[in-house]
N, CA and C atoms as an extended XYZ file, in Angstrom:
219
Properties=species:S:1:pos:R:3:atomname:S:1:resname:S:1:resid:I:1 pbc="F F F"
N       -45.320       19.234       16.858 N   UNK     1
C       -44.062       19.682       16.332 CA  UNK     1
C       -43.272       18.495       15.778 C   UNK     1
N       -42.796       18.631       14.575 N   UNK     2
C       -42.042       17.565       13.907 CA  UNK     2
C       -40.551       17.724       14.224 C   UNK     2
N       -39.920       16.606       14.558 N   UNK     3
C       -38.488       16.640       14.873 CA  UNK     3
C       -37.688       16.447       13.583 C   UNK     3
N       -37.217       17.509       13.033 N   UNK     4
C       -36.446       17.428       11.788 CA  UNK     4
C       -34.945       17.437       12.041 C   UNK     4
N       -34.551       17.938       13.198 N   UNK     5
C       -33.113       18.039       13.464 CA  UNK     5
C       -32.429       16.663       13.496 C   UNK     5
N       -32.919       15.659       14.241 N   UNK     6
C       -32.257       14.352       14.225 CA  UNK     6
C       -32.259       13.718       12.833 C   UNK     6
N       -33.339       13.895       12.104 N   UNK     7
C       -33.404       13.360       10.748 CA  UNK     7
C       -32.380       14.048        9.857 C   UNK     7
N       -32.287       15.366        9.985 N   UNK     8
C       -31.314       16.115        9.193 CA  UNK     8
C       -29.889       15.692        9.550 C   UNK     8
N       -29.619       15.495       10.831 N   UNK     9
C       -28.277       15.092       11.277 CA  UNK     9
C       -27.919       13.716       10.734 C   UNK     9
N       -28.865       12.799       10.744 N   UNK    10
C       -28.611       11.457       10.201 CA  UNK    10
C       -28.379       11.506        8.700 C   UNK    10
N       -29.184       12.289        8.015 N   UNK    11
C       -29.026       12.428        6.568 CA  UNK    11
C       -27.674       13.047        6.231 C   UNK    11
N       -27.280       14.064        6.980 N   UNK    12
C       -25.982       14.705        6.748 CA  UNK    12
C       -24.844       13.724        7.011 C   UNK    12
N       -24.964       12.908        8.049 N   UNK    13
C       -23.922       11.930        8.365 CA  UNK    13
C       -23.787       10.893        7.258 C   UNK    13
N       -24.910       10.440        6.725 N   UNK    14
C       -24.879        9.459        5.637 CA  UNK    14
C       -24.257       10.066        4.390 C   UNK    14
N       -24.635       11.288        4.059 N   UNK    15
C       -24.078       11.938        2.870 CA  UNK    15
C       -22.578       12.176        3.009 C   UNK    15
N       -22.143       12.574        4.196 N   UNK    16
C       -20.709       12.767        4.416 CA  UNK    16
C       -19.950       11.451        4.317 C   UNK    16
N       -20.532       10.390        4.825 N   UNK    17
C       -19.875        9.085        4.756 CA  UNK    17
C       -19.750        8.615        3.309 C   UNK    17
N       -20.772        8.888        2.507 N   UNK    18
C       -20.719        8.484        1.101 CA  UNK    18
C       -19.753        9.343        0.295 C   UNK    18
N       -19.595       10.590        0.695 N   UNK    19
C       -18.723       11.498       -0.043 CA  UNK    19
C       -17.251       11.313        0.314 C   UNK    19
N       -16.963       10.688        1.450 N   UNK    20
C       -15.570       10.494        1.870 CA  UNK    20
C       -14.884        9.533        0.903 C   UNK    20
N       -13.629        9.806        0.566 N   UNK    21
C       -12.919        8.906       -0.352 CA  UNK    21
C       -12.717        7.540        0.291 C   UNK    21
N       -12.836        6.536       -0.518 N   UNK    22
C       -12.639        5.183       -0.023 CA  UNK    22
C       -11.147        4.912        0.126 C   UNK    22
N       -10.780        4.159        1.114 N   UNK    23
C        -9.374        3.800        1.317 CA  UNK    23
C        -8.964        2.805        0.240 C   UNK    23
N        -7.836        3.074       -0.378 N   UNK    24
C        -7.322        2.197       -1.420 CA  UNK    24
C        -6.061        1.533       -0.885 C   UNK    24
N        -6.029        0.233       -0.970 N   UNK    25
C        -4.860       -0.495       -0.480 CA  UNK    25
C        -3.680       -0.271       -1.415 C   UNK    25
N        -2.518       -0.086       -0.838 N   UNK    26
C        -1.302        0.080       -1.630 CA  UNK    26
C        -0.959       -1.248       -2.293 C   UNK    26
N        -0.456       -1.184       -3.513 N   UNK    27
C        -0.085       -2.439       -4.173 CA  UNK    27
C         1.048       -3.123       -3.414 C   UNK    27
N         0.960       -4.416       -3.307 N   UNK    28
C         1.998       -5.172       -2.610 CA  UNK    28
C         2.780       -5.992       -3.627 C   UNK    28
N         4.050       -6.203       -3.377 N   UNK    29
C         4.833       -7.000       -4.314 CA  UNK    29
C         4.350       -8.446       -4.317 C   UNK    29
N         4.509       -9.074       -5.427 N   UNK    30
C         4.136      -10.476       -5.531 CA  UNK    30
C         4.983      -11.284       -4.550 C   UNK    30
N         4.400      -12.299       -3.986 N   UNK    31
C         5.175      -13.122       -3.057 CA  UNK    31
C         6.244      -13.877       -3.841 C   UNK    31
N         7.403      -13.989       -3.245 N   UNK    32
C         8.496      -14.696       -3.894 CA  UNK    32
C         9.418      -13.810       -4.702 C   UNK    32
N         9.103      -12.530       -4.848 N   UNK    33
C         9.988      -11.636       -5.590 CA  UNK    33
C        11.122      -11.178       -4.696 C   UNK    33
N        12.299      -11.045       -5.293 N   UNK    34
C        13.468      -10.542       -4.580 CA  UNK    34
C        13.922       -9.282       -5.295 C   UNK    34
N        13.955       -8.171       -4.569 N   UNK    35
C        14.356       -6.891       -5.143 CA  UNK    35
C        15.833       -6.647       -4.864 C   UNK    35
N        16.539       -6.099       -5.855 N   UNK    36
C        17.950       -5.742       -5.709 CA  UNK    36
C        18.075       -4.285       -6.109 C   UNK    36
N        18.394       -3.441       -5.138 N   UNK    37
C        18.487       -2.005       -5.406 CA  UNK    37
C        19.932       -1.635       -5.706 C   UNK    37
N        20.113       -0.854       -6.777 N   UNK    38
C        21.452       -0.479       -7.229 CA  UNK    38
C        21.577        1.033       -7.230 C   UNK    38
N        22.655        1.522       -6.623 N   UNK    39
C        23.029        2.917       -6.811 CA  UNK    39
C        23.893        2.933       -8.060 C   UNK    39
N        23.308        3.349       -9.146 N   UNK    40
C        23.852        3.184      -10.493 CA  UNK    40
C        25.276        3.716      -10.636 C   UNK    40
N        25.544        4.907      -10.115 N   UNK    41
C        26.839        5.562      -10.342 CA  UNK    41
C        28.000        4.864       -9.641 C   UNK    41
N        27.707        4.041       -8.644 N   UNK    42
C        28.802        3.370       -7.945 CA  UNK    42
C        28.781        1.855       -8.117 C   UNK    42
N        27.889        1.321       -8.929 N   UNK    43
C        27.765       -0.129       -9.033 CA  UNK    43
C        28.895       -0.751       -9.844 C   UNK    43
N        29.041       -0.368      -11.093 N   UNK    44
C        30.048       -0.983      -11.969 CA  UNK    44
C        30.441        0.006      -13.045 C   UNK    44
N        31.755        0.177      -13.202 N   UNK    45
C        32.310        1.085      -14.203 CA  UNK    45
C        32.893        0.248      -15.337 C   UNK    45
N        32.567        0.576      -16.568 N   UNK    46
C        33.082       -0.201      -17.697 CA  UNK    46
C        34.160        0.531      -18.491 C   UNK    46
N        34.260        1.855      -18.362 N   UNK    47
C        35.207        2.587      -19.207 CA  UNK    47
C        36.327        3.265      -18.425 C   UNK    47
N        36.449        3.008      -17.137 N   UNK    48
C        37.574        3.501      -16.362 CA  UNK    48
C        37.473        4.916      -15.835 C   UNK    48
N        36.325        5.563      -15.950 N   UNK    49
C        36.208        6.934      -15.438 CA  UNK    49
C        35.736        6.971      -13.980 C   UNK    49
N        35.636        5.817      -13.345 N   UNK    50
C        35.274        5.663      -11.934 CA  UNK    50
C        33.833        6.066      -11.626 C   UNK    50
N        32.998        6.084      -12.649 N   UNK    51
C        31.566        6.352      -12.486 CA  UNK    51
C        30.812        5.192      -13.132 C   UNK    51
N        29.905        4.580      -12.384 N   UNK    52
C        29.138        3.465      -12.917 CA  UNK    52
C        28.335        3.874      -14.139 C   UNK    52
N        28.140        2.914      -15.039 N   UNK    53
C        27.411        3.207      -16.271 CA  UNK    53
C        26.551        2.012      -16.672 C   UNK    53
N        25.730        2.220      -17.697 N   UNK    54
C        24.789        1.190      -18.132 CA  UNK    54
C        25.514       -0.049      -18.640 C   UNK    54
N        26.597        0.132      -19.362 N   UNK    55
C        27.355       -1.013      -19.865 CA  UNK    55
C        27.899       -1.842      -18.702 C   UNK    55
N        28.367       -1.169      -17.660 N   UNK    56
C        28.837       -1.890      -16.477 CA  UNK    56
C        27.723       -2.647      -15.786 C   UNK    56
N        26.553       -2.040      -15.716 N   UNK    57
C        25.404       -2.706      -15.099 CA  UNK    57
C        25.008       -3.941      -15.893 C   UNK    57
N        24.909       -3.803      -17.208 N   UNK    58
C        24.491       -4.946      -18.023 CA  UNK    58
C        25.526       -6.062      -17.995 C   UNK    58
N        26.791       -5.725      -17.764 N   UNK    59
C        27.815       -6.772      -17.688 CA  UNK    59
C        27.661       -7.621      -16.425 C   UNK    59
N        26.946       -7.141      -15.432 N   UNK    60
C        26.762       -7.865      -14.170 CA  UNK    60
C        25.356       -8.425      -13.987 C   UNK    60
N        24.545       -8.437      -15.036 N   UNK    61
C        23.180       -8.957      -14.898 CA  UNK    61
C        23.170      -10.435      -14.521 C   UNK    61
N        24.108      -11.196      -15.051 N   UNK    62
C        24.202      -12.612      -14.692 CA  UNK    62
C        24.476      -12.803      -13.208 C   UNK    62
N        25.355      -11.983      -12.662 N   UNK    63
C        25.673      -12.024      -11.230 CA  UNK    63
C        24.430      -11.720      -10.396 C   UNK    63
N        23.685      -10.705      -10.804 N   UNK    64
C        22.475      -10.326      -10.066 CA  UNK    64
C        21.439      -11.441      -10.140 C   UNK    64
N        21.334      -12.068      -11.305 N   UNK    65
C        20.397      -13.181      -11.459 CA  UNK    65
C        20.815      -14.357      -10.581 C   UNK    65
N        22.124      -14.637      -10.516 N   UNK    66
C        22.616      -15.728       -9.670 CA  UNK    66
C        22.334      -15.479       -8.187 C   UNK    66
N        22.251      -14.212       -7.795 N   UNK    67
C        21.896      -13.889       -6.413 CA  UNK    67
C        20.441      -14.230       -6.107 C   UNK    67
N        19.630      -14.396       -7.155 N   UNK    68
C        18.218      -14.717       -6.973 CA  UNK    68
C        17.297      -13.526       -7.105 C   UNK    68
N        17.845      -12.396       -7.531 N   UNK    69
C        17.019      -11.193       -7.673 CA  UNK    69
C        16.090      -11.343       -8.869 C   UNK    69
N        14.852      -10.923       -8.687 N   UNK    70
C        13.884      -10.947       -9.781 CA  UNK    70
C        13.572       -9.552      -10.300 C   UNK    70
N        13.911       -8.527       -9.528 N   UNK    71
C        13.623       -7.145       -9.905 CA  UNK    71
C        14.785       -6.262       -9.485 C   UNK    71
N        15.188       -5.363      -10.392 N   UNK    72
C        16.236       -4.398      -10.080 CA  UNK    72
C        15.580       -3.044       -9.903 C   UNK    72
N        15.914       -2.395       -8.808 N   UNK    73
C        15.394       -1.055       -8.544 CA  UNK    73
C        16.493       -0.058       -8.760 C   UNK    73
């Protein structure tokens, strides 16, 4: 009598292992980067309506750069 069950079980295990998705590492930020997160609507208002806007944000880019930030979120 030929033992096919252990062979079949090993073959099935190998096929399942090959079919499983490979783990992908999440991208990591470059070392030395400093992130500065801004809540846009409350950061800087340029036209007096008390709501932050793009013009207000761009007027403070120098300040953010002086803080050492390399990326704005």
